[in-house]
C-alpha positions, -999 to +999 in steps of 0.1 A: -575-329-164-548-343-188-566-328-218-570-295-200-533-293-191-524-300-227-549-274-240-535-245-221-500-245-236-515-246-271-538-217-262-509-197-248-488-204-279-517-192-301-521-161-280-484-152-283-485-158-321-516-136-323-500-108-304-468-110-325-487-109-358-508-080-345-478-060-335-463-065-370-494-051-387-496-015-400-507+011-376-524+043-385-500+073-385-517+106-383-501+137-400-498+154-366-478+126-351-457+123-383-448+160-380-440+158-343-418+128-347-400+143-377-393+176-360-379+156-330-357+133-350-345+157-378-307+161-379-310+192-401-330+210-374-304+199-348-276+214-369-296+246-374-302+249-336-265+244-330-256+272-354-282+294-336-265+287-303-231+295-317-244+328-330-258+336-296-224+329-281-207+351-306-231+379-296-223+375-259-186+374-267-188+407-286-207+423-257-183+410-231-155+434-240-173+460-218-172+436-188-139+437-169-118+406-176-100+397-144-070+374-143-055+361-110-021+344-109+015+345-098+048+352-115+072+333-093+109+337-100+142+348-087+156+383-096+193+392-094+207+425-106+187+452-123+149+445-121+137+427-152+102+414-160+085+380-166+060+384-195+059+422-190+055+423-152+077+420-122+081+386-104+052+385-080+039+360-054+004+371-062-010+394-090-044+405-103-049+421-137-081+435-151-091+452-184-123+463-201-133+486-229-146+520-221-151+536-255-149+518-288-169+529-318-159+499-338-169+474-311-204+489-310-208+481-347-194+446-342-220+440-314-248+452-337-235+429-364-234+400-340-270+407-330-280+407-367-262+374-372-280+359-343-314+371-356-305+357-391-295+324-376-328+322-358-347+328-390-325+303-408-334+277-382-371+285-389-365+281-426-348+247-421-377+237-399-401+247-427-382+227-453-383+196-431-420+202-425-426+205-463-407+173-468-428+152-443-461+168-453-455+163-490-444+127-485-474+120-462-499+134-487-483+116-516-483+083-497-520+089-489-527+094-525-511+061-535-529+043-506-562+056-520-552+049-556-541+013-551-576-001-546-586+018-578-557+003-597-565-032-583-600-027-597-586-016-630-564-047-631-594-069-623-615-053-650-588-057-676-583-093-666-620-100-670-620-082-703-591-102-716-609-134-706-641-123-723-623-113-755-605-146-756-638-164-754-653-141-781-623-147-804-627-185-800-664-181-809-654-160-839-673-129-828-641-107-824-610-105-845-577-118-829-564-082-829-588-075-801-568-098-778-537-078-784-555-046-777-569-060-744-535-074-734-521-039-738-547-026-714-540-054-690-503-047-692-508-010-686-529-019-655-502-042-642-476-014-647-499+010-628-501-014-599-463-020-598-456+018-600-481+025-572-468-002-549-431+008-556-438+045-550-457+037-518-429+015-505-403+043-512-424+069-495-429+046-465-392+041-461-386+079-464-412+086-438-396+059-416-363+077-419-380+110-409-401+097-381-380+068-367-409+044-371-407+010-389-416+014-426-441-016-424-461+001-396-468+033-415-504+038-428-517+073-435-550+087-423-567+109-448-589+127-422-558+140-404-548+161-434-563+196-430-579+212-460-557+235-481-569+271-487-587+277-519-564+293-544-571+329-556-578+323-593-588+359-600-558+378-585-532+391-610-507+402-583-472+404-598-454+414-565-464+388-539-460+396-502-430+377-489-426+394-455-432+360-438-405+342-458-377+334-432-351+327-459-355+362-473-355+378-439-323+359-430-306+370-462-314+406-455-301+403-420-269+387-432-264+416-456-270+441-428-245+422-406-218+425-432-225+462-436-222+467-398-190+447-398-176+469-426-186+500-406-169+486-376-137+480-395-137+516-406-143+528-371-114+508-359-094+538-371-112+560-346-099+568-310-107+542-284-102+539-246-098+509-222-098+507-184-069+487-169-058+478-134-030+457-121-020+446-086+012+427-077+027+414-044+065+414-047+085+391-025+117+409-013+133+376-003+135+363-039+142+396-055+167+425-049+143+452-062+149+472-030+185+478-039+175+498-070+150+521-053+154+551-030+155+538+006+120+536+020+103+540-014+100+503-023+066+487-015+057+450-016+021+458-025+018+476-059-013+488-077-017+505-110-051+518-123-056+539-153-072+545-187-054+534-219-063+558-248-055+548-284-054+572-313-045+554-346-025+577-369-012+554-396-026+519-401-026+507-437-034+471-427-066+482-410-076+504-440-071+474-463-092+452-439-120+478-440-120+478-478-122+441-479-151+443-455-168+467-478-165+442-506-180+415-484-209+438-475-215+445-512-215+408-521-239+400-493-262+428-505-262+415-540-268+379-528-298+391-508-312+408-538-306+377-559-324+356-533-353+379-532-356+379-570-353+341-571-380+336-544-403+361-560-401+344-593-407+310-577-438+323-559-452+338-591-445+305-609-462+285-581-492+308-581-497+303-618-491+265-614-517+263-587-542+281-610-534+257-639-535+226-618-567+236-601-583+241-635-569+207-645-583+192-614-618+206-622-616+191-657-606+157-642-635+160-617-660+166-646-645+137-666-648+114-635-684+124-630-692+118-667-675+084-665-696+075-634-728+086-652-718+065-683-711+035-660-745+038-643-761+041-678-743+010-689-754-009-658-790+001-664-788-010-701-772-042-690-801-049-667-826-042-695-804-064-718-799-035-742-761-034-737-734-060-741-709-071-715-681-055-735-698-021-732-702-025-694-665-035-691-654-005-712-675+018-691-660+003-659-625+007-672-631+043-682-645+051-647-615+035-631-591+054-653-607+088-647-609+081-610-571+076-610-566+107-631-586+127-607-564+116-578-533+125-597-547+160-605-557+165-569-523+156-556-505+178-582-525+208-572-520+200-535-482+197-539-480+230-557-501+246-529-479+232-502-448+245-520-465+279-523-473+279-486-437+272-478-424+300-500-449+325-484-441+314-449-476+301-442-468+264-440-464+264-402-498+279-396-515+255-420-498+224-404-509+235-370-544+223-380-532+188-387-549+161-366 
């Protein structure tokens, strides 16, 4: 019983340590979960959504001029002598004032401009979301590349280490010249550099994904099977004017330009006639005022109501004309900016299309080189078994196979990154990412 009682605390301690070490290990993070966490934690998306809500409030404010604005209050005071006013109205115990627009050509344009701004803000939010999505997807795919490449680089490091040891032995035996040691050391140093570069890049990407997702960097491990296949690029199309109707940034720029044009039109129409409906009611206290002394006997009323229409016909307003001209300049600037944005995005899409074609061709070359290196490695292994090849030949074939395997991964990622950027520019990144697991 004494041994058993001593055994249980030790077992419990071992269990706690095991659970703690297990919780500290890397956990597989699928692309779908990385996207969901990033879209939830992104501050950029939060800012864009706040801007969208503000645009919606501006639109409701512009429309509210046609809804009666009612104010209830009191203008308490003492009046002596000829009736004067407090802020434009008689002293009242209780008053109600209401005003709303009936006819305003300029306000109609301002409402349409606010609607265009709201729509542009929604598209801008979608563009910000796509940028965040591109960031997390590209980082995830690149980290997956380094995670797949690191075992290859470790193999390269081991092969070069074995080669260096073998060359040193051959030099001691007088079979190889001492220069061969330097050449092999160079290969070993290059392999060490490749491992250090890969480990450093992977750590940087893990910390970046940790900032995006809110997860600990040490717990992030990618899952290759969760990355959906990218669409095959069209290598035969020579289209010079790509379709950009799904690009939210371009649509937002066009709507901003439209909004500025509508605002300028509204500033010009501010010189047109307009009409407002107005109403005012006031209860005058005869105890605190001597209004009754200045009216015909029997004509003074404690309850007073005024209802009417206020018509405005601007005849001379140089300030408003100057404001309209300034609005015209703003509209012209927004139009030119939208055209510049369209030209820039179109050029970027054409560049990415060509880059995807070139990188796809480069990937195919790397694939063939990798296949040839594998065939040469198998041939060297076969000759080694039949004792018709030397160990140095087998090591050289192994090193070439490792090098071409890493080059193939680099070519694949370069092509994938260009395709992801192209999907972002054409507005198809959201639909592609929906297939992520």
